[in-house]
C-alpha positions in Angstrom: -44.3 -2.9 212.0 -41.6 -5.7 211.8 -41.1 -8.0 215.0 -44.5 -8.8 216.3 -43.8 -12.3 217.6 -42.6 -12.6 221.0 -39.5 -15.1 221.2 -37.0 -15.7 223.8 -37.5 -16.0 227.9 -39.8 -13.4 229.8 -40.3 -13.4 233.5 -40.6 -11.6 236.8 -39.0 -10.7 239.9 -41.0 -10.2 243.4 -41.3 -6.8 244.1 -43.5 -3.5 243.5 -43.9 -2.4 240.1 -44.7 1.4 239.8 -44.1 2.0 236.3 -45.5 0.1 233.1 -44.1 0.6 229.6 -47.3 -0.9 227.7 -47.6 -1.8 223.9 -44.3 -1.6 222.7 -41.7 -3.8 220.4 -39.3 -4.8 223.0 -35.9 -5.7 220.9 -33.2 -7.1 223.0 -31.0 -9.4 220.8 -28.7 -10.7 223.3 -31.7 -11.7 225.7 -33.7 -13.1 222.6 -36.1 -10.8 223.0 -38.2 -9.4 220.1 -42.2 -8.6 220.4 -44.7 -6.5 221.6 -44.4 -6.8 225.3 -44.9 -4.7 228.5 -41.8 -3.6 230.6 -42.9 -3.3 234.5 -40.1 -1.3 236.5 -40.1 -0.9 240.3 -37.3 0.4 242.7 -35.0 1.3 240.2 -35.2 -2.2 238.6 -36.7 -4.0 235.8 -39.6 -6.1 237.6 -41.1 -7.9 234.7 -41.1 -8.5 231.0 -44.3 -10.2 229.5 -46.8 -9.6 226.8 -49.1 -8.1 229.8 -47.7 -6.7 232.8 -50.6 -5.5 235.2 -50.2 -3.6 238.6 -53.2 -1.8 240.2 -51.5 1.3 241.2 -48.6 1.3 238.6 -48.2 4.5 236.2 -48.5 3.3 232.7 -47.3 4.7 229.7 -48.0 3.7 226.2 -45.1 3.6 224.2 -47.4 1.7 221.4 -45.6 2.3 218.2 -42.1 2.5 219.6 -38.9 0.1 219.9 -37.8 -0.5 223.2 -34.4 -1.6 224.3 -32.0 -1.8 226.6 -30.5 1.6 227.7 -28.3 2.5 224.8 -24.7 3.4 225.9 -22.7 5.8 224.0 -19.0 4.3 223.8 -17.4 7.5 222.6 -18.1 10.8 224.4 -16.4 14.3 225.4 -18.3 15.3 228.0 -15.5 16.8 230.5 -17.7 20.2 230.2 -15.7 23.5 230.9 -12.3 21.6 231.9 -11.9 20.5 228.3 -12.9 24.1 227.0 -15.5 24.2 224.0 -14.7 20.6 223.3 -16.6 18.9 225.9 -20.3 18.7 225.7 -23.0 18.8 228.8 -23.1 14.9 229.3 -27.1 14.8 229.7 -27.7 16.6 226.5 -25.7 13.6 224.8 -26.9 11.4 227.0 -30.2 10.6 228.4 -32.0 13.7 226.6 -30.6 12.2 223.7 -32.4 8.9 224.0 -28.7 7.5 225.7 -28.5 6.0 229.3 -25.0 5.8 229.6 -22.2 7.4 227.9 -18.4 6.3 227.9 -15.9 9.9 228.2 -13.1 9.3 225.9 -9.7 10.7 227.3 -11.4 13.6 228.8 -10.2 13.0 232.5 -6.8 11.9 233.2 -5.1 11.1 236.2 -4.9 14.5 237.4 -8.3 15.7 236.9 -10.2 12.3 237.7 -11.4 13.6 240.9 -12.7 16.7 239.3 -14.7 14.5 236.3 -16.5 12.7 239.3 -17.5 15.8 241.5 -18.6 17.8 238.6 -19.9 15.7 235.7 -20.5 12.1 237.1 -22.3 13.0 240.2 -24.5 15.7 238.9 -25.6 13.6 236.0 -28.8 11.6 235.2 -27.1 9.9 232.3 -24.7 7.4 233.8 -21.1 8.6 233.1 -17.9 6.4 232.9 -14.5 7.0 231.6 -11.6 5.8 229.3 -8.9 7.7 231.2 -6.5 9.4 229.2 -3.2 7.9 229.0 -1.4 11.4 229.0 -1.7 13.6 232.0 -2.8 16.8 230.2 -6.0 14.7 229.5 -8.4 16.1 226.7 -7.6 20.0 227.0 -9.5 21.5 224.3 -9.7 18.3 222.6 -6.2 17.3 222.4 -5.5 20.6 220.3 -1.6 21.0 221.7 0.3 18.1 220.0 3.6 18.3 222.4 1.3 17.4 225.2 0.8 14.1 224.0 3.7 12.6 223.8 5.8 9.9 225.9 7.1 12.4 228.5 3.3 13.7 229.4 2.7 10.0 230.2 3.0 8.7 233.8 2.3 5.0 234.0 2.0 4.8 237.6 -0.3 7.1 237.8 -2.7 6.0 235.7 -2.6 2.9 237.4 -2.9 4.8 240.7 -6.3 6.8 238.9 -8.2 3.6 237.8 -7.3 1.6 240.7 -8.7 4.0 243.2 -11.7 4.5 240.7 -12.6 1.1 239.7 -16.6 2.0 239.1 -15.6 5.0 237.3 -12.3 4.1 234.9 -13.1 1.3 232.4 -10.3 1.7 230.2 -7.5 3.5 228.8 -7.8 6.4 226.0 -4.5 6.5 223.4 -3.8 7.2 219.8 -1.9 5.9 216.9 -1.9 8.4 214.1 -0.1 10.1 211.7 0.5 13.2 213.5 1.7 11.7 216.4 3.6 8.6 215.0 5.6 11.2 212.9 7.2 12.3 216.2 7.5 9.7 218.5 6.2 6.5 216.8 4.3 4.1 218.8 5.8 4.6 221.9 3.3 6.6 224.0 1.1 3.5 222.8 3.6 1.2 224.3 2.9 3.1 227.8 -0.2 3.0 227.6 -0.7 -0.4 227.1 1.8 -0.9 229.8 -0.9 0.5 232.1 -3.7 -1.4 230.5 -1.7 -4.9 231.3 -1.2 -3.9 234.8 -4.6 -3.0 235.3 -6.3 -5.7 232.6 -8.0 -3.0 231.1 -8.4 -2.2 227.5 -7.3 0.5 225.4 -9.1 2.7 223.1 -7.1 3.5 220.1 -8.1 6.5 217.8 -6.8 5.8 214.2 -7.1 8.1 211.5 -5.3 11.9 211.6 -5.8 13.9 214.5 -2.3 16.1 214.5 -0.7 17.8 211.3 2.2 15.5 210.5 5.8 17.0 211.9 7.7 19.1 209.4 9.7 17.3 206.9 8.1 13.8 208.0 5.9 12.1 206.0 4.2 8.9 207.5 2.6 5.9 205.4 -0.3 4.9 207.9 -0.2 1.6 206.8 3.2 1.2 208.8 1.3 2.5 212.3 -1.4 -0.4 211.9 1.7 -2.5 211.3 3.5 -1.7 214.5 0.1 -1.2 216.8 -1.9 -4.7 216.1 1.4 -6.5 217.8 0.8 -4.3 220.9 -2.7 -5.2 221.0 -4.5 -8.0 223.6 -8.0 -9.1 223.2 -10.3 -6.7 224.6 -8.3 -3.6 223.3 -10.2 -1.6 221.0 -9.3 0.2 217.4 -11.7 3.1 216.6 -12.8 4.9 213.6 -12.8 2.4 210.7 -15.0 4.6 208.9 -12.5 8.1 208.9 -11.8 9.9 206.0 -8.2 10.7 207.1 -5.4 8.0 206.5 -5.3 5.6 209.2 -4.3 2.0 207.7 -7.3 0.9 208.6 -8.8 1.4 204.3 -6.5 1.8 201.8 -7.1 4.1 199.2 -8.1 1.8 197.2 -11.1 0.5 199.3 -9.1 -2.6 200.9 -9.0 -3.7 204.5 -5.3 -4.2 206.2 -5.3 -7.8 206.6 -3.6 -7.2 210.1 -6.7 -6.0 210.9 -8.3 -9.2 210.3 -5.3 -10.7 212.1 -6.5 -8.5 215.1 -10.1 -9.1 214.9 -9.5 -12.9 215.0 -7.2 -12.3 218.3 -10.2 -11.0 219.9 -9.3 -6.7 219.5 -12.8 -5.0 218.7 -13.8 -1.9 216.4 -15.7 1.0 217.5 -17.1 3.1 214.8 -16.6 6.7 216.7 -18.7 8.5 214.1 -17.2 11.9 215.0 -16.7 14.7 212.5 -14.4 12.5 210.0 -17.2 9.8 209.1 -16.9 8.6 205.5 -19.5 6.6 203.8 -17.1 5.0 200.9 -14.9 4.0 203.8 -17.8 2.5 206.2 -19.0 0.9 202.5 -15.6 -0.9 202.3 -15.3 -1.9 205.7 -19.1 -3.6 205.6 -18.7 -5.3 202.2 -15.4 -6.7 203.5 -17.5 -8.6 206.0 -16.7 -6.4 209.2 -19.1 -4.9 211.5 -17.8 -3.2 213.9 -18.5 -4.2 217.7 -20.1 -1.2 219.1 -20.9 2.4 217.5 -19.7 5.5 219.4 -21.4 8.8 218.6 -17.9 10.7 219.1 -19.6 14.1 219.4 -17.9 17.2 221.5 -18.2 20.9 220.8 -15.9 21.4 217.6 -18.4 19.2 215.7 -21.8 19.6 217.0 -23.2 22.9 216.1 -26.2 24.4 218.5 -28.3 27.2 217.2 -26.2 30.5 217.3 -22.9 29.2 217.6 -20.3 29.5 215.1 -17.4 27.4 215.8 -16.4 24.8 213.7 -13.6 22.3 212.9 -11.9 20.5 210.1 -11.0 17.5 211.9 -7.5 17.8 212.2 -6.0 20.3 215.1 -3.8 23.1 214.2 -4.2 26.9 214.6 -6.6 27.4 211.5 -8.8 24.6 212.5 -11.2 26.9 214.1 -13.4 29.1 211.7 -13.5 32.8 212.4 -16.0 34.3 214.4 -18.4 35.8 211.2 -18.2 32.2 209.7 -21.5 31.0 207.9 -23.6 28.6 210.0 -25.2 26.0 207.7 -28.5 25.4 209.1 -29.0 21.9 207.9 -30.2 19.7 211.2 -27.7 16.7 209.3 -24.9 19.0 208.8 -23.2 17.7 212.2 -23.4 14.1 213.9 -26.6 14.2 215.8 -26.0 11.5 218.2 -26.1 7.9 218.8 -29.7 7.5 217.0 -27.7 9.3 214.0 -24.9 7.3 213.9 -27.2 4.0 214.1 -29.3 5.3 211.5 -26.3 5.8 209.1 -25.5 2.1 209.6 -29.2 1.1 208.7 -28.7 3.3 205.9 -25.8 1.1 204.9 -27.9 -2.1 205.4 -27.0 -2.8 209.0 -30.2 -4.7 210.3 -32.1 -3.1 213.6 -31.4 -5.9 215.9 -27.5 -5.6 215.1 -27.8 -2.1 215.9 -29.2 -2.6 219.2 -27.1 -5.7 220.0 -23.9 -3.3 219.1 -25.0 -0.5 221.4 -26.3 -2.4 224.2 -24.9 -5.7 225.1 -21.6 -5.2 223.0 -21.0 -1.9 224.7 -21.3 -3.6 228.0 -19.0 -6.2 227.1 -16.6 -3.8 226.3 -16.8 -2.1 229.4 -16.7 -5.3 231.6 -20.4 -4.7 232.8 -21.9 -7.5 230.8 -25.1 -8.4 232.6 -25.0 -5.5 234.7 -26.2 -2.8 232.0 -27.3 -3.0 228.4 -29.5 -5.5 228.9 -33.5 -6.3 229.6 -34.3 -8.6 232.1 -36.0 -8.7 235.7 -33.6 -7.7 238.3 -31.4 -5.2 236.1 -30.8 -1.5 236.4 -34.2 -0.1 235.2 -32.2 1.7 232.0 -34.4 1.8 228.9 -34.0 3.5 225.8 -37.5 4.3 223.8 -37.7 5.5 220.0 -39.2 5.2 216.8 -38.4 4.3 213.3 -39.7 7.1 211.3 -40.6 6.4 207.5 -40.2 9.4 205.4 -37.0 10.4 203.1 -34.3 12.1 204.3 -30.6 12.6 202.7 -27.2 11.6 205.0 -24.4 13.6 204.3 -20.8 12.4 205.4 -17.8 14.4 206.2 -16.7 14.4 202.4 -20.2 15.6 201.3 -21.2 12.1 200.4 -24.6 11.7 200.5 -26.7 9.1 201.2 -30.7 8.6 200.8 -32.6 6.6 203.6 -36.5 6.1 203.9 -36.0 5.1 207.7 -34.6 7.3 210.4 -34.5 6.5 214.4 -36.1 9.3 216.1 -35.2 9.3 220.4 -38.4 9.4 222.6 -37.4 8.9 226.0 -34.9 6.8 228.4 -35.9 5.4 231.5 -32.8 5.5 233.8 -32.7 4.3 236.9 -36.7 4.3 237.0 -37.2 8.0 236.1 -38.6 8.7 232.9 -36.4 11.4 230.8 -38.0 12.9 227.9 -35.6 13.0 224.9 -35.8 17.2 224.5 -31.8 17.7 223.5 -31.2 20.5 221.2 -29.2 18.8 219.3 -32.5 16.4 217.5 -33.4 17.9 214.8 -36.9 18.6 213.8 -37.8 15.6 212.3 -41.3 16.8 211.2 -40.2 19.8 209.4 -36.9 18.1 207.8 -38.6 14.6 206.4 
């Protein structure tokens, strides 16, 4: 296994150690760590990281052959289970049970429903759950299916500000859209209102690019025009999502070129989140990466319309209209790779496109913490930090990855989640969305 040389700084804090992860490759590029080391944990915090950690009464758990990283952060999840209908997934299913310590719900909760989100989703979950609150009072009902709810009349800036001010530990940004369907109806007026709230709060806006709703009948939109109106509205720290979408977004032109304003946005400090979702395109991903643009964060964008579990037959094409959900008797594709399978799957796809493992870990940990305004608090391995740790294996074999257009890319490595240590508790990765690798290789 590569990376057997210890680099960077290790250390220890006074305190009792009750758990030691031993023998794994500790990888935290932001902290300068890459080597075979032990991680000592006590009291829900990291106590020591060193080539050998000894504590007489500690439980020793071997993670030899695995990679040990800061707790992985999924920057784009949909976990307002039940309230958002079939769209919302269980937060622990896509979180700790899938190798992820923290998930960020993107737009499920609104100013009207944030209290319920805290009580019914955040508090009971073993996963750390944070929110980019919806700009719209309707929030993510049925995954934003009914377009008429998402115009400027459905936004109340004062309500957004109050919700975020009342919940600073939970709300870390605002979710908005800038895509052809909404643009054909209201231009960028909804985004302008979201930006008004974000500037008052000094929180970032996360902007969905790529078609979500059908265009208004009789109106045709050039996606390039959206980018040209959106970028001047943005501030450093705002996030453009879905650069790899197969739908018209203005980010990648049909000829594979990158809109020049995207580079201007990056130069001024705007960030890019993958937002893998059900509309991922390998061709567009290659165009973006070959253009020298590496997204800042990853985000799996799983939801109940793009994650099929055993026996479920609901499906979704990527645009919300009355015909998007398949009939009850629609056939179910049993391939374990026909849908996004969480953060480790999204990371595997980027690895297959040439992104190195240290870059992937940085994107899914330190960069994500920075996006949330939590640098140094989460997404880091250092003594004194919360004991959020992800453990996964780099499997070697032969797999065929497939995107939403049916384009296939072969890979000889696949990232398989093993466990999460969350606040010091070991939680094994047993989510039903993880494929059976022994059978699938």
